[in-house]
All heavy atoms as TSV, in Angstrom:
chain	resi	resn	atom	element	x	y	z
A	1	MET	N	N	0.849	-1.175	0.000
A	1	MET	CA	C	0.000	0.000	0.000
A	1	MET	C	C	0.898	1.243	0.000
A	1	MET	O	O	1.838	1.330	0.768
A	1	MET	CB	C	-0.887	-0.018	1.255
A	1	MET	CG	C	-1.901	1.093	1.276
A	1	MET	SD	S	-2.930	1.189	2.756
A	1	MET	CE	C	-3.830	-0.329	2.721
A	2	ASN	N	N	0.603	2.194	-0.882
A	2	ASN	CA	C	1.430	3.403	-0.930
A	2	ASN	C	C	0.988	4.404	0.134
A	2	ASN	O	O	-0.047	4.236	0.778
A	2	ASN	CB	C	1.445	4.010	-2.333
A	2	ASN	CG	C	0.093	4.526	-2.753
A	2	ASN	OD1	O	-0.673	5.026	-1.946
A	2	ASN	ND2	N	-0.202	4.411	-4.035
A	3	HIS	N	N	1.781	5.435	0.299
A	3	HIS	CA	C	1.539	6.393	1.377
A	3	HIS	C	C	0.195	7.106	1.224
A	3	HIS	O	O	-0.516	7.318	2.212
A	3	HIS	CB	C	2.685	7.403	1.445
A	3	HIS	CG	C	2.641	8.266	2.655
A	3	HIS	ND1	N	2.686	7.766	3.936
A	3	HIS	CD2	C	2.531	9.607	2.782
A	3	HIS	CE1	C	2.611	8.758	4.796
A	3	HIS	NE2	N	2.521	9.889	4.129
A	4	ALA	N	N	-0.190	7.469	0.016
A	4	ALA	CA	C	-1.477	8.139	-0.205
A	4	ALA	C	C	-2.634	7.231	0.207
A	4	ALA	O	O	-3.591	7.685	0.850
A	4	ALA	CB	C	-1.616	8.570	-1.658
A	5	SER	N	N	-2.542	5.960	-0.116
A	5	SER	CA	C	-3.587	5.005	0.266
A	5	SER	C	C	-3.663	4.853	1.782
A	5	SER	O	O	-4.751	4.747	2.350
A	5	SER	CB	C	-3.331	3.645	-0.366
A	5	SER	OG	O	-3.423	3.738	-1.762
A	6	GLU	N	N	-2.506	4.860	2.423
A	6	GLU	CA	C	-2.486	4.768	3.889
A	6	GLU	C	C	-3.135	5.998	4.514
A	6	GLU	O	O	-3.888	5.881	5.493
A	6	GLU	CB	C	-1.049	4.629	4.385
A	6	GLU	CG	C	-0.421	3.305	4.032
A	6	GLU	CD	C	1.077	3.255	4.324
A	6	GLU	OE1	O	1.616	4.225	4.900
A	6	GLU	OE2	O	1.693	2.255	3.965
A	7	LEU	N	N	-2.874	7.167	3.947
A	7	LEU	CA	C	-3.493	8.388	4.460
A	7	LEU	C	C	-5.008	8.344	4.279
A	7	LEU	O	O	-5.764	8.728	5.179
A	7	LEU	CB	C	-2.920	9.612	3.744
A	7	LEU	CG	C	-1.473	9.968	4.063
A	7	LEU	CD1	C	-0.989	11.082	3.151
A	7	LEU	CD2	C	-1.318	10.373	5.515
A	8	GLU	N	N	-5.455	7.860	3.128
A	8	GLU	CA	C	-6.893	7.761	2.883
A	8	GLU	C	C	-7.550	6.770	3.835
A	8	GLU	O	O	-8.654	7.018	4.341
A	8	GLU	CB	C	-7.144	7.361	1.434
A	8	GLU	CG	C	-6.779	8.459	0.460
A	8	GLU	CD	C	-6.679	7.997	-0.979
A	8	GLU	OE1	O	-6.510	6.782	-1.216
A	8	GLU	OE2	O	-6.754	8.861	-1.863
A	9	ALA	N	N	-6.878	5.663	4.116
A	9	ALA	CA	C	-7.417	4.674	5.058
A	9	ALA	C	C	-7.524	5.269	6.458
A	9	ALA	O	O	-8.533	5.068	7.149
A	9	ALA	CB	C	-6.540	3.425	5.065
A	10	GLU	N	N	-6.515	6.012	6.870
A	10	GLU	CA	C	-6.555	6.653	8.190
A	10	GLU	C	C	-7.659	7.701	8.243
A	10	GLU	O	O	-8.359	7.835	9.245
A	10	GLU	CB	C	-5.202	7.273	8.529
A	10	GLU	CG	C	-5.153	7.929	9.888
A	10	GLU	CD	C	-5.443	6.996	11.054
A	10	GLU	OE1	O	-5.198	5.767	10.936
A	10	GLU	OE2	O	-5.910	7.487	12.097
A	11	ALA	N	N	-7.849	8.433	7.158
A	11	ALA	CA	C	-8.934	9.420	7.098
A	11	ALA	C	C	-10.291	8.738	7.253
A	11	ALA	O	O	-11.159	9.230	7.983
A	11	ALA	CB	C	-8.871	10.206	5.792
A	12	ARG	N	N	-10.474	7.594	6.594
A	12	ARG	CA	C	-11.737	6.843	6.721
A	12	ARG	C	C	-11.948	6.387	8.163
A	12	ARG	O	O	-13.064	6.476	8.694
A	12	ARG	CB	C	-11.737	5.630	5.790
A	12	ARG	CG	C	-12.144	5.948	4.375
A	12	ARG	CD	C	-12.400	4.690	3.552
A	12	ARG	NE	N	-11.255	3.795	3.503
A	12	ARG	CZ	C	-10.223	3.932	2.681
A	12	ARG	NH1	N	-10.176	4.934	1.828
A	12	ARG	NH2	N	-9.230	3.072	2.693
A	13	ARG	N	N	-10.873	5.909	8.808
A	13	ARG	CA	C	-10.995	5.481	10.212
A	13	ARG	C	C	-11.416	6.648	11.098
A	13	ARG	O	O	-12.279	6.506	11.974
A	13	ARG	CB	C	-9.687	4.886	10.709
A	13	ARG	CG	C	-9.415	3.477	10.201
A	13	ARG	CD	C	-8.244	2.828	10.911
A	13	ARG	NE	N	-6.965	3.394	10.523
A	13	ARG	CZ	C	-6.271	3.028	9.453
A	13	ARG	NH1	N	-6.741	2.091	8.647
A	13	ARG	NH2	N	-5.112	3.587	9.177
A	14	ARG	N	N	-10.834	7.809	10.861
A	14	ARG	CA	C	-11.181	8.977	11.684
A	14	ARG	C	C	-12.605	9.440	11.412
A	14	ARG	O	O	-13.319	9.847	12.331
A	14	ARG	CB	C	-10.180	10.102	11.453
A	14	ARG	CG	C	-8.843	9.731	12.046
A	14	ARG	CD	C	-7.824	10.796	11.953
A	14	ARG	NE	N	-6.511	10.219	12.249
A	14	ARG	CZ	C	-5.525	10.900	12.766
A	14	ARG	NH1	N	-5.666	12.163	13.061
A	14	ARG	NH2	N	-4.374	10.307	13.000
A	15	ARG	N	N	-13.041	9.379	10.163
A	15	ARG	CA	C	-14.439	9.740	9.852
A	15	ARG	C	C	-15.405	8.755	10.528
A	15	ARG	O	O	-16.433	9.160	11.061
A	15	ARG	CB	C	-14.676	9.737	8.351
A	15	ARG	CG	C	-13.935	10.819	7.621
A	15	ARG	CD	C	-14.872	11.819	7.001
A	15	ARG	NE	N	-14.105	12.716	6.144
A	15	ARG	CZ	C	-13.995	14.006	6.371
A	15	ARG	NH1	N	-14.586	14.544	7.398
A	15	ARG	NH2	N	-13.293	14.769	5.565
A	16	ASN	N	N	-15.063	7.472	10.508
A	16	ASN	CA	C	-15.913	6.478	11.169
A	16	ASN	C	C	-15.976	6.724	12.667
A	16	ASN	O	O	-17.043	6.614	13.286
A	16	ASN	CB	C	-15.405	5.061	10.885
A	16	ASN	CG	C	-15.627	4.646	9.455
A	16	ASN	OD1	O	-16.478	5.194	8.762
A	16	ASN	ND2	N	-14.856	3.682	8.991
A	17	THR	N	N	-14.844	7.050	13.266
A	17	THR	CA	C	-14.814	7.335	14.697
A	17	THR	C	C	-15.623	8.598	14.996
A	17	THR	O	O	-16.335	8.662	16.005
A	17	THR	CB	C	-13.360	7.496	15.190
A	17	THR	OG1	O	-12.647	6.293	14.870
A	17	THR	CG2	C	-13.307	7.716	16.688
A	18	ALA	N	N	-15.535	9.595	14.133
A	18	ALA	CA	C	-16.326	10.818	14.301
A	18	ALA	C	C	-17.819	10.496	14.255
A	18	ALA	O	O	-18.604	11.018	15.060
A	18	ALA	CB	C	-15.968	11.842	13.231
A	19	ASP	N	N	-18.215	9.621	13.346
A	19	ASP	CA	C	-19.625	9.215	13.267
A	19	ASP	C	C	-20.067	8.529	14.557
A	19	ASP	O	O	-21.163	8.784	15.063
A	19	ASP	CB	C	-19.856	8.279	12.075
A	19	ASP	CG	C	-19.758	9.003	10.741
A	19	ASP	OD1	O	-19.849	10.253	10.715
A	19	ASP	OD2	O	-19.570	8.308	9.721
A	20	ARG	N	N	-19.209	7.677	15.098
A	20	ARG	CA	C	-19.538	7.015	16.366
A	20	ARG	C	C	-19.656	8.028	17.500
A	20	ARG	O	O	-20.541	7.921	18.355
A	20	ARG	CB	C	-18.506	5.943	16.704
A	20	ARG	CG	C	-18.632	4.692	15.840
A	20	ARG	CD	C	-17.840	3.522	16.390
A	20	ARG	NE	N	-16.406	3.713	16.332
A	20	ARG	CZ	C	-15.641	3.475	15.262
A	20	ARG	NH1	N	-16.185	3.036	14.149
A	20	ARG	NH2	N	-14.347	3.660	15.308
A	21	ALA	N	N	-18.773	9.011	17.518
A	21	ALA	CA	C	-18.830	10.049	18.557
A	21	ALA	C	C	-20.137	10.834	18.463
A	21	ALA	O	O	-20.748	11.156	19.489
A	21	ALA	CB	C	-17.631	10.986	18.441
A	22	ARG	N	N	-20.583	11.122	17.230
A	22	ARG	CA	C	-21.862	11.829	17.076
A	22	ARG	C	C	-23.034	10.980	17.573
A	22	ARG	O	O	-23.956	11.495	18.203
A	22	ARG	CB	C	-22.073	12.239	15.620
A	22	ARG	CG	C	-21.348	13.524	15.241
A	22	ARG	CD	C	-21.742	14.011	13.855
A	22	ARG	NE	N	-21.005	13.317	12.819
A	22	ARG	CZ	C	-19.753	13.603	12.468
A	22	ARG	NH1	N	-19.113	14.567	13.067
A	22	ARG	NH2	N	-19.156	12.931	11.520
A	23	ARG	N	N	-22.975	9.681	17.291
A	23	ARG	CA	C	-24.042	8.796	17.792
A	23	ARG	C	C	-24.026	8.748	19.317
A	23	ARG	O	O	-25.075	8.776	19.964
A	23	ARG	CB	C	-23.900	7.396	17.198
A	23	ARG	CG	C	-24.319	7.322	15.730
A	23	ARG	CD	C	-24.487	5.886	15.250
A	23	ARG	NE	N	-23.270	5.101	15.282
A	23	ARG	CZ	C	-22.342	5.070	14.323
A	23	ARG	NH1	N	-22.496	5.805	13.238
A	23	ARG	NH2	N	-21.276	4.320	14.438
A	24	LEU	N	N	-22.837	8.680	19.899
A	24	LEU	CA	C	-22.721	8.684	21.358
A	24	LEU	C	C	-23.204	9.999	21.955
A	24	LEU	O	O	-23.775	10.008	23.058
A	24	LEU	CB	C	-21.275	8.419	21.791
A	24	LEU	CG	C	-20.778	6.987	21.633
A	24	LEU	CD1	C	-19.284	6.912	21.917
A	24	LEU	CD2	C	-21.543	6.061	22.573
A	25	ALA	N	N	-22.985	11.088	21.259
A	25	ALA	CA	C	-23.440	12.394	21.758
A	25	ALA	C	C	-24.950	12.398	21.938
A	25	ALA	O	O	-25.461	12.968	22.904
A	25	ALA	CB	C	-23.009	13.505	20.811
A	26	ARG	N	N	-25.663	11.739	21.037
A	26	ARG	CA	C	-27.124	11.688	21.147
A	26	ARG	C	C	-27.567	10.879	22.362
A	26	ARG	O	O	-28.642	11.104	22.904
A	26	ARG	CB	C	-27.736	11.095	19.878
A	26	ARG	CG	C	-27.734	12.075	18.732
A	26	ARG	CD	C	-28.463	11.519	17.514
A	26	ARG	NE	N	-27.531	11.642	16.394
A	26	ARG	CZ	C	-27.106	10.660	15.636
A	26	ARG	NH1	N	-27.539	9.448	15.809
A	26	ARG	NH2	N	-26.249	10.885	14.679
A	27	LEU	N	N	-26.729	9.937	22.793
A	27	LEU	CA	C	-27.068	9.079	23.925
A	27	LEU	C	C	-26.501	9.576	25.247
A	27	LEU	O	O	-26.799	9.005	26.298
A	27	LEU	CB	C	-26.554	7.657	23.673
A	27	LEU	CG	C	-27.063	6.967	22.410
A	27	LEU	CD1	C	-26.326	5.662	22.196
A	27	LEU	CD2	C	-28.559	6.743	22.506
A	28	ALA	N	N	-25.694	10.614	25.203
A	28	ALA	CA	C	-25.006	11.105	26.400
A	28	ALA	C	C	-26.023	11.567	27.440
A	28	ALA	O	O	-27.053	12.152	27.112
A	28	ALA	CB	C	-24.057	12.234	26.047
A	29	SER	N	N	-25.675	11.320	28.687
A	29	SER	CA	C	-26.600	11.661	29.768
A	29	SER	C	C	-26.478	13.115	30.210
A	29	SER	O	O	-27.420	13.665	30.780
A	29	SER	CB	C	-26.370	10.739	30.971
A	29	SER	OG	O	-25.015	10.838	31.390
A	30	SER	N	N	-25.359	13.740	29.959
A	30	SER	CA	C	-25.200	15.133	30.390
A	30	SER	C	C	-24.857	16.022	29.200
A	30	SER	O	O	-24.250	15.569	28.223
A	30	SER	CB	C	-24.109	15.243	31.444
A	30	SER	OG	O	-22.832	15.067	30.856
A	31	PRO	N	N	-25.229	17.296	29.301
A	31	PRO	CA	C	-24.889	18.235	28.223
A	31	PRO	C	C	-23.376	18.348	28.009
A	31	PRO	O	O	-22.930	18.498	26.874
A	31	PRO	CB	C	-25.477	19.562	28.694
A	31	PRO	CG	C	-26.547	19.187	29.662
A	31	PRO	CD	C	-26.088	17.916	30.301
A	32	GLN	N	N	-22.599	18.261	29.083
A	32	GLN	CA	C	-21.148	18.335	28.954
A	32	GLN	C	C	-20.617	17.180	28.114
A	32	GLN	O	O	-19.724	17.364	27.278
A	32	GLN	CB	C	-20.452	18.328	30.328
A	32	GLN	CG	C	-20.709	19.560	31.150
A	32	GLN	CD	C	-21.923	19.400	32.055
A	32	GLN	OE1	O	-22.674	18.424	31.964
A	32	GLN	NE2	N	-22.151	20.373	32.922
A	33	ASP	N	N	-21.140	15.982	28.346
A	33	ASP	CA	C	-20.720	14.814	27.555
A	33	ASP	C	C	-21.100	14.990	26.087
A	33	ASP	O	O	-20.337	14.627	25.194
A	33	ASP	CB	C	-21.345	13.531	28.107
A	33	ASP	CG	C	-20.758	13.116	29.445
A	33	ASP	OD1	O	-19.668	13.622	29.804
A	33	ASP	OD2	O	-21.386	12.287	30.124
A	34	GLN	N	N	-22.282	15.544	25.853
A	34	GLN	CA	C	-22.717	15.791	24.480
A	34	GLN	C	C	-21.757	16.751	23.782
A	34	GLN	O	O	-21.331	16.499	22.646
A	34	GLN	CB	C	-24.128	16.375	24.453
A	34	GLN	CG	C	-25.207	15.387	24.789
A	34	GLN	CD	C	-26.581	16.024	24.816
A	34	GLN	OE1	O	-26.716	17.226	25.046
A	34	GLN	NE2	N	-27.600	15.217	24.583
A	35	VAL	N	N	-21.416	17.837	24.466
A	35	VAL	CA	C	-20.516	18.834	23.891
A	35	VAL	C	C	-19.150	18.215	23.607
A	35	VAL	O	O	-18.561	18.443	22.543
A	35	VAL	CB	C	-20.388	20.059	24.826
A	35	VAL	CG1	C	-19.254	20.983	24.385
A	35	VAL	CG2	C	-21.706	20.812	24.889
A	36	GLN	N	N	-18.650	17.412	24.527
A	36	GLN	CA	C	-17.345	16.768	24.337
A	36	GLN	C	C	-17.356	15.835	23.131
A	36	GLN	O	O	-16.411	15.813	22.339
A	36	GLN	CB	C	-16.932	15.992	25.582
A	36	GLN	CG	C	-16.450	16.864	26.708
A	36	GLN	CD	C	-16.041	16.047	27.920
A	36	GLN	OE1	O	-16.627	15.007	28.220
A	36	GLN	NE2	N	-15.031	16.530	28.630
A	37	MET	N	N	-18.407	15.059	22.985
A	37	MET	CA	C	-18.495	14.122	21.859
A	37	MET	C	C	-18.616	14.866	20.533
A	37	MET	O	O	-17.993	14.481	19.538
A	37	MET	CB	C	-19.691	13.179	22.042
A	37	MET	CG	C	-19.522	12.152	23.126
A	37	MET	SD	S	-18.236	10.969	22.732
A	37	MET	CE	C	-17.050	11.358	23.973
A	38	VAL	N	N	-19.392	15.931	20.515
A	38	VAL	CA	C	-19.545	16.713	19.281
A	38	VAL	C	C	-18.209	17.373	18.928
A	38	VAL	O	O	-17.808	17.394	17.758
A	38	VAL	CB	C	-20.676	17.757	19.428
A	38	VAL	CG1	C	-20.667	18.747	18.277
A	38	VAL	CG2	C	-22.023	17.048	19.502
A	39	GLN	N	N	-17.500	17.908	19.938
A	39	GLN	CA	C	-16.204	18.534	19.678
A	39	GLN	C	C	-15.201	17.501	19.166
A	39	GLN	O	O	-14.434	17.776	18.242
A	39	GLN	CB	C	-15.662	19.218	20.936
A	39	GLN	CG	C	-14.403	20.010	20.685
A	39	GLN	CD	C	-14.591	21.091	19.643
A	39	GLN	OE1	O	-15.534	21.863	19.698
A	39	GLN	NE2	N	-13.691	21.147	18.666
A	40	LEU	N	N	-15.220	16.318	19.755
A	40	LEU	CA	C	-14.346	15.237	19.296
A	40	LEU	C	C	-14.639	14.911	17.836
A	40	LEU	O	O	-13.723	14.755	17.022
A	40	LEU	CB	C	-14.527	13.994	20.169
A	40	LEU	CG	C	-13.785	12.739	19.730
A	40	LEU	CD1	C	-12.278	12.968	19.737
A	40	LEU	CD2	C	-14.159	11.571	20.618
A	41	ALA	N	N	-15.919	14.819	17.494
A	41	ALA	CA	C	-16.308	14.524	16.110
A	41	ALA	C	C	-15.800	15.605	15.159
A	41	ALA	O	O	-15.271	15.301	14.084
A	41	ALA	CB	C	-17.828	14.385	16.009
A	42	LYS	N	N	-15.929	16.862	15.559
A	42	LYS	CA	C	-15.447	17.962	14.709
A	42	LYS	C	C	-13.936	17.876	14.520
A	42	LYS	O	O	-13.431	18.086	13.413
A	42	LYS	CB	C	-15.814	19.313	15.330
A	42	LYS	CG	C	-17.275	19.658	15.212
A	42	LYS	CD	C	-17.548	21.010	15.855
A	42	LYS	CE	C	-19.011	21.378	15.787
A	42	LYS	NZ	N	-19.273	22.684	16.433
A	43	ASP	N	N	-13.218	17.605	15.600
A	43	ASP	CA	C	-11.760	17.491	15.511
A	43	ASP	C	C	-11.348	16.342	14.588
A	43	ASP	O	O	-10.434	16.485	13.777
A	43	ASP	CB	C	-11.141	17.281	16.904
A	43	ASP	CG	C	-11.244	18.515	17.789
A	43	ASP	OD1	O	-11.502	19.617	17.273
A	43	ASP	OD2	O	-11.069	18.357	19.013
A	44	LEU	N	N	-12.023	15.210	14.718
A	44	LEU	CA	C	-11.712	14.059	13.872
A	44	LEU	C	C	-12.036	14.340	12.405
A	44	LEU	O	O	-11.281	13.950	11.510
A	44	LEU	CB	C	-12.457	12.822	14.363
A	44	LEU	CG	C	-11.930	12.237	15.678
A	44	LEU	CD1	C	-12.935	11.258	16.263
A	44	LEU	CD2	C	-10.590	11.583	15.476
A	45	ASP	N	N	-13.143	15.031	12.162
A	45	ASP	CA	C	-13.490	15.402	10.785
A	45	ASP	C	C	-12.431	16.325	10.197
A	45	ASP	O	O	-12.043	16.189	9.033
A	45	ASP	CB	C	-14.861	16.084	10.733
A	45	ASP	CG	C	-16.012	15.104	10.834
A	45	ASP	OD1	O	-15.840	13.922	10.453
A	45	ASP	OD2	O	-17.094	15.519	11.287
A	46	ARG	N	N	-11.951	17.280	10.981
A	46	ARG	CA	C	-10.910	18.199	10.516
A	46	ARG	C	C	-9.628	17.435	10.202
A	46	ARG	O	O	-9.002	17.645	9.159
A	46	ARG	CB	C	-10.641	19.275	11.577
A	46	ARG	CG	C	-9.555	20.275	11.180
A	46	ARG	CD	C	-9.151	21.195	12.325
A	46	ARG	NE	N	-8.890	20.500	13.568
A	46	ARG	CZ	C	-7.787	19.802	13.856
A	46	ARG	NH1	N	-6.829	19.692	12.959
A	46	ARG	NH2	N	-7.628	19.205	15.016
A	47	GLN	N	N	-9.244	16.515	11.099
A	47	GLN	CA	C	-8.040	15.714	10.868
A	47	GLN	C	C	-8.190	14.869	9.607
A	47	GLN	O	O	-7.242	14.741	8.815
A	47	GLN	CB	C	-7.766	14.812	12.075
A	47	GLN	CG	C	-7.357	15.566	13.321
A	47	GLN	CD	C	-7.312	14.658	14.534
A	47	GLN	OE1	O	-7.397	13.435	14.429
A	47	GLN	NE2	N	-7.194	15.261	15.707
A	48	ALA	N	N	-9.362	14.289	9.428
A	48	ALA	CA	C	-9.609	13.462	8.245
A	48	ALA	C	C	-9.498	14.303	6.974
A	48	ALA	O	O	-8.909	13.866	5.984
A	48	ALA	CB	C	-10.988	12.802	8.329
A	49	ALA	N	N	-10.038	15.511	7.000
A	49	ALA	CA	C	-9.958	16.390	5.831
A	49	ALA	C	C	-8.505	16.735	5.517
A	49	ALA	O	O	-8.102	16.758	4.347
A	49	ALA	CB	C	-10.765	17.659	6.075
A	50	GLU	N	N	-7.700	16.966	6.551
A	50	GLU	CA	C	-6.280	17.261	6.340
A	50	GLU	C	C	-5.557	16.060	5.735
A	50	GLU	O	O	-4.738	16.216	4.820
A	50	GLU	CB	C	-5.626	17.668	7.660
A	50	GLU	CG	C	-6.076	19.026	8.163
A	50	GLU	CD	C	-5.593	19.331	9.577
A	50	GLU	OE1	O	-4.917	18.477	10.197
A	50	GLU	OE2	O	-5.895	20.434	10.058
A	51	LEU	N	N	-5.860	14.866	6.224
A	51	LEU	CA	C	-5.242	13.656	5.676
A	51	LEU	C	C	-5.652	13.440	4.223
A	51	LEU	O	O	-4.829	13.079	3.380
A	51	LEU	CB	C	-5.625	12.439	6.518
A	51	LEU	CG	C	-4.991	12.365	7.907
A	51	LEU	CD1	C	-5.676	11.288	8.745
A	51	LEU	CD2	C	-3.505	12.113	7.816
A	52	GLU	N	N	-6.930	13.667	3.932
A	52	GLU	CA	C	-7.408	13.516	2.557
A	52	GLU	C	C	-6.729	14.526	1.626
A	52	GLU	O	O	-6.351	14.176	0.509
A	52	GLU	CB	C	-8.929	13.687	2.515
A	52	GLU	CG	C	-9.665	12.527	3.156
A	52	GLU	CD	C	-11.112	12.824	3.491
A	52	GLU	OE1	O	-11.525	14.004	3.464
A	52	GLU	OE2	O	-11.829	11.874	3.802
A	53	ALA	N	N	-6.555	15.749	2.099
A	53	ALA	CA	C	-5.887	16.764	1.290
A	53	ALA	C	C	-4.432	16.384	1.036
A	53	ALA	O	O	-3.911	16.554	-0.076
A	53	ALA	CB	C	-5.967	18.124	1.980
A	54	GLU	N	N	-3.783	15.840	2.050
A	54	GLU	CA	C	-2.394	15.404	1.878
A	54	GLU	C	C	-2.308	14.250	0.879
A	54	GLU	O	O	-1.405	14.199	0.040
A	54	GLU	CB	C	-1.813	14.987	3.226
A	54	GLU	CG	C	-0.335	14.739	3.200
A	54	GLU	CD	C	0.260	14.437	4.565
A	54	GLU	OE1	O	-0.352	14.773	5.585
A	54	GLU	OE2	O	1.355	13.858	4.582
A	55	ALA	N	N	-3.270	13.333	0.946
A	55	ALA	CA	C	-3.287	12.210	0.010
A	55	ALA	C	C	-3.482	12.700	-1.422
A	55	ALA	O	O	-2.818	12.221	-2.351
A	55	ALA	CB	C	-4.394	11.221	0.390
A	56	VAL	N	N	-4.378	13.666	-1.611
A	56	VAL	CA	C	-4.610	14.227	-2.949
A	56	VAL	C	C	-3.336	14.897	-3.448
A	56	VAL	O	O	-2.940	14.724	-4.605
A	56	VAL	CB	C	-5.791	15.222	-2.928
A	56	VAL	CG1	C	-5.841	16.036	-4.220
A	56	VAL	CG2	C	-7.096	14.480	-2.725
A	57	ALA	N	N	-2.677	15.638	-2.571
A	57	ALA	CA	C	-1.438	16.304	-2.966
A	57	ALA	C	C	-0.382	15.286	-3.393
A	57	ALA	O	O	0.328	15.490	-4.376
A	57	ALA	CB	C	-0.915	17.170	-1.821
A	58	LEU	N	N	-0.293	14.189	-2.656
A	58	LEU	CA	C	0.673	13.152	-3.019
A	58	LEU	C	C	0.329	12.518	-4.361
A	58	LEU	O	O	1.209	12.245	-5.173
A	58	LEU	CB	C	0.717	12.060	-1.947
A	58	LEU	CG	C	1.511	12.373	-0.700
A	58	LEU	CD1	C	1.295	11.280	0.346
A	58	LEU	CD2	C	2.983	12.503	-1.015
A	59	ARG	N	N	-0.947	12.267	-4.585
A	59	ARG	CA	C	-1.362	11.609	-5.830
A	59	ARG	C	C	-1.196	12.517	-7.044
A	59	ARG	O	O	-1.015	12.034	-8.156
A	59	ARG	CB	C	-2.815	11.163	-5.725
A	59	ARG	CG	C	-3.008	9.987	-4.789
A	59	ARG	CD	C	-4.377	9.383	-4.965
A	59	ARG	NE	N	-4.656	8.345	-4.008
A	59	ARG	CZ	C	-4.169	7.112	-4.059
A	59	ARG	NH1	N	-3.356	6.775	-5.031
A	59	ARG	NH2	N	-4.485	6.216	-3.148
A	60	THR	N	N	-1.288	13.823	-6.842
A	60	THR	CA	C	-1.242	14.738	-7.981
A	60	THR	C	C	0.113	15.407	-8.166
A	60	THR	O	O	0.293	16.141	-9.135
A	60	THR	CB	C	-2.321	15.830	-7.844
A	60	THR	OG1	O	-2.120	16.541	-6.619
A	60	THR	CG2	C	-3.708	15.223	-7.870
A	61	SER	N	N	1.038	15.157	-7.266
A	61	SER	CA	C	2.347	15.796	-7.396
A	61	SER	C	C	3.167	15.119	-8.486
A	61	SER	O	O	2.999	13.939	-8.786
A	61	SER	CB	C	3.113	15.759	-6.073
A	61	SER	OG	O	3.414	14.426	-5.728
A	62	VAL	N	N	4.037	15.886	-9.067
A	62	VAL	CA	C	4.928	15.368	-10.104
A	62	VAL	C	C	6.219	14.945	-9.435
A	62	VAL	O	O	6.842	15.719	-8.723
A	62	VAL	CB	C	5.214	16.448	-11.175
A	62	VAL	CG1	C	6.217	15.944	-12.188
A	62	VAL	CG2	C	3.923	16.878	-11.833
A	63	ARG	N	N	6.589	13.721	-9.660
A	63	ARG	CA	C	7.819	13.206	-9.069
A	63	ARG	C	C	8.939	13.263	-10.099
A	63	ARG	O	O	8.797	12.771	-11.211
A	63	ARG	CB	C	7.602	11.790	-8.572
A	63	ARG	CG	C	6.670	11.751	-7.373
A	63	ARG	CD	C	6.456	10.329	-6.887
A	63	ARG	NE	N	5.531	10.293	-5.783
A	63	ARG	CZ	C	4.203	10.336	-5.888
A	63	ARG	NH1	N	3.639	10.431	-7.069
A	63	ARG	NH2	N	3.439	10.284	-4.830
A	64	VAL	N	N	10.022	13.849	-9.691
A	64	VAL	CA	C	11.184	13.965	-10.566
A	64	VAL	C	C	12.228	12.977	-10.063
A	64	VAL	O	O	12.578	12.986	-8.881
A	64	VAL	CB	C	11.752	15.402	-10.542
A	64	VAL	CG1	C	12.991	15.503	-11.405
A	64	VAL	CG2	C	10.690	16.394	-10.982
A	65	PRO	N	N	12.718	12.104	-10.936
A	65	PRO	CA	C	13.743	11.144	-10.508
A	65	PRO	C	C	14.987	11.855	-9.976
A	65	PRO	O	O	15.326	12.956	-10.414
A	65	PRO	CB	C	14.073	10.362	-11.772
A	65	PRO	CG	C	12.979	10.667	-12.733
A	65	PRO	CD	C	12.372	11.962	-12.332
A	66	ASP	N	N	15.652	11.236	-9.027
A	66	ASP	CA	C	16.852	11.817	-8.433
A	66	ASP	C	C	17.948	12.062	-9.467
A	66	ASP	O	O	18.708	13.012	-9.364
A	66	ASP	CB	C	17.406	10.912	-7.333
A	66	ASP	CG	C	16.493	10.867	-6.131
A	66	ASP	OD1	O	15.704	11.817	-5.944
A	66	ASP	OD2	O	16.562	9.885	-5.375
A	67	ASP	N	N	18.017	11.207	-10.487
A	67	ASP	CA	C	19.064	11.350	-11.479
A	67	ASP	C	C	18.663	12.196	-12.689
A	67	ASP	O	O	19.337	12.220	-13.709
A	67	ASP	CB	C	19.542	9.976	-11.942
A	67	ASP	CG	C	18.427	9.158	-12.583
A	67	ASP	OD1	O	17.246	9.578	-12.485
A	67	ASP	OD2	O	18.731	8.116	-13.165
A	68	PHE	N	N	17.551	12.905	-12.566
A	68	PHE	CA	C	17.064	13.737	-13.667
A	68	PHE	C	C	17.992	14.935	-13.878
A	68	PHE	O	O	18.375	15.607	-12.949
A	68	PHE	CB	C	15.644	14.234	-13.355
A	68	PHE	CG	C	15.100	15.155	-14.395
A	68	PHE	CD1	C	14.596	14.654	-15.594
A	68	PHE	CD2	C	15.083	16.525	-14.215
A	68	PHE	CE1	C	14.085	15.499	-16.563
A	68	PHE	CE2	C	14.574	17.372	-15.176
A	68	PHE	CZ	C	14.061	16.860	-16.354
A	69	GLU	N	N	18.324	15.159	-15.126
A	69	GLU	CA	C	19.117	16.334	-15.488
A	69	GLU	C	C	18.377	17.086	-16.562
A	69	GLU	O	O	18.018	16.534	-17.601
A	69	GLU	CB	C	20.497	15.909	-16.005
A	69	GLU	CG	C	21.396	15.327	-14.945
A	69	GLU	CD	C	22.785	15.008	-15.485
A	69	GLU	OE1	O	23.237	15.699	-16.419
A	69	GLU	OE2	O	23.385	14.072	-14.959
A	70	GLU	N	N	18.154	18.360	-16.301
A	70	GLU	CA	C	17.432	19.177	-17.267
A	70	GLU	C	C	18.356	19.496	-18.442
A	70	GLU	O	O	19.510	19.890	-18.259
A	70	GLU	CB	C	16.968	20.485	-16.617
A	70	GLU	CG	C	16.018	21.258	-17.462
A	70	GLU	CD	C	15.384	22.416	-16.702
A	70	GLU	OE1	O	15.398	22.399	-15.470
A	70	GLU	OE2	O	14.904	23.312	-17.386
A	71	LYS	N	N	17.851	19.292	-19.641
A	71	LYS	CA	C	18.658	19.558	-20.845
A	71	LYS	C	C	18.461	21.009	-21.265
A	71	LYS	O	O	17.349	21.534	-21.216
A	71	LYS	CB	C	18.225	18.627	-21.964
A	71	LYS	CG	C	18.492	17.182	-21.657
A	71	LYS	CD	C	18.068	16.284	-22.775
A	71	LYS	CE	C	18.333	14.835	-22.363
A	71	LYS	NZ	N	17.830	13.913	-23.345
A	72	PRO	N	N	19.540	21.654	-21.687
A	72	PRO	CA	C	19.404	23.038	-22.142
A	72	PRO	C	C	18.553	23.104	-23.412
A	72	PRO	O	O	18.527	22.179	-24.214
A	72	PRO	CB	C	20.846	23.477	-22.437
A	72	PRO	CG	C	21.696	22.271	-22.282
A	72	PRO	CD	C	20.895	21.147	-21.740
A	73	ASP	N	N	17.898	24.233	-23.594
A	73	ASP	CA	C	17.045	24.437	-24.780
A	73	ASP	C	C	17.819	24.548	-26.054
A	73	ASP	O	O	18.867	24.912	-26.242
A	73	ASP	CB	C	16.186	25.687	-24.618
A	73	ASP	CG	C	15.147	25.472	-23.529
A	73	ASP	OD1	O	14.791	24.321	-23.271
A	73	ASP	OD2	O	14.709	26.482	-22.954
């Protein structure tokens, strides 16, 4: 598995965990617990978005071989 795929897999795990936190927030017995679960979900969603953006950047970047030499015009 390449690095971009690993980042995407981690992003999916964090999104799934965020979904679970939102479900737990609905079941929380206190308002403080609800707020904590919702904040956790937001943080995980933000982290997942950052990982997805990094994966896209890796997939779309141009890789230049180490031994590449630019030829004069």
